[in-house]
C-alpha positions as CSV (number, residue, x, y, z in Angstrom):
1,M,44.3,69.4,50.2
2,T,43.4,72.9,49.3
3,E,40.8,74.0,46.8
4,R,43.6,74.8,44.4
5,T,45.3,71.4,44.8
6,L,44.5,68.9,42.2
7,P,44.3,65.2,42.9
8,P,46.1,63.2,40.3
9,E,43.0,62.0,38.6
10,A,41.9,65.6,38.1
11,L,45.2,66.4,36.5
12,D,44.7,63.6,34.2
13,A,41.1,64.9,33.4
14,W,42.5,68.4,32.8
15,A,45.3,67.0,30.4
16,R,42.6,65.1,28.6
17,V,40.4,68.3,28.0
18,L,43.5,70.0,26.8
19,R,44.4,67.2,24.4
20,E,40.8,67.0,23.1
21,H,40.3,70.7,22.7
22,F,43.5,71.2,20.8
23,D,43.5,67.9,19.0
24,L,46.7,66.6,20.6
25,A,47.9,63.0,21.1
26,P,48.6,61.7,24.6
27,D,52.4,61.9,23.7
28,D,52.1,65.5,22.8
29,V,51.3,66.4,26.5
30,P,53.9,64.7,28.6
31,V,52.4,65.6,32.1
32,S,55.0,63.7,34.1
33,T,57.8,65.3,32.1
34,V,56.5,68.7,32.6
35,L,55.9,68.1,36.2
36,D,59.4,66.9,36.7
37,L,60.7,70.1,35.0
38,A,58.7,72.3,37.1
39,R,59.9,70.4,40.4
40,D,63.6,70.7,39.2
41,V,63.3,74.5,38.3
42,A,61.5,75.1,41.5
43,H,64.0,73.6,43.6
44,D,67.1,74.8,41.6
45,V,66.0,78.4,40.7
46,A,62.8,79.5,42.5
47,R,59.1,78.3,42.4
48,P,58.0,81.2,40.1
49,A,60.5,80.0,37.5
50,A,58.8,76.8,37.1
51,P,55.8,77.9,35.0
52,L,57.9,80.3,32.9
53,S,60.4,77.3,32.2
54,A,57.5,75.0,31.2
55,F,56.3,77.6,28.7
56,V,59.9,78.2,27.3
57,A,60.4,74.5,26.9
58,G,57.1,74.2,25.0
59,L,58.1,77.1,22.8
60,V,61.6,75.8,22.1
61,A,60.3,72.2,21.4
62,G,57.6,73.6,19.2
63,R,60.0,75.6,17.1
64,A,62.3,72.7,16.9
65,G,59.5,70.6,15.3
66,G,57.4,69.5,18.3
67,S,58.3,65.8,18.4
68,A,58.7,63.8,21.7
69,G,62.4,64.1,21.1
70,D,62.2,67.8,20.7
71,I,60.2,68.1,23.9
72,A,62.7,65.9,25.8
73,A,65.7,67.9,24.5
74,A,64.2,71.2,25.5
75,V,63.2,69.8,29.1
76,A,66.8,68.3,29.3
77,E,68.4,71.7,28.4
78,I,66.3,73.7,30.7
79,T,66.9,71.1,33.6
80,A,70.6,71.4,33.1
81,L,70.5,75.2,33.1
82,A,68.4,75.2,36.3
83,R,71.0,72.7,37.8
84,A,73.9,75.0,36.7
85,H,72.1,78.1,38.0
86,A,71.8,76.3,41.4
87,Q,75.4,75.3,41.5
88,G,76.4,78.9,40.6
89,A,74.3,80.3,43.3
90,A,75.8,78.1,45.8
91,G,79.3,79.1,44.8
92,G,78.4,82.6,45.1
93,A,78.1,83.5,41.4
94,P,75.1,85.4,40.2
């Protein structure tokens, strides 16, 4: 483990700091959902696309109302776009 790699308990602690600082409920910060999105985008598009995609998912979900359903819908749509991008890249399309 490098200095920059967080063990799971450190990630949980950081998520708690963010929730407390911004007065968010635990469901407002779906860590596993965000990590799954980052994994899928990093695999299907490129690693640098993962944080950008997480930001866009949050922006889209927030503009839609910010509910857990809005978050899930934004993440699902971006995941589908990443999968389609990978399939297009594998088929030779831009």
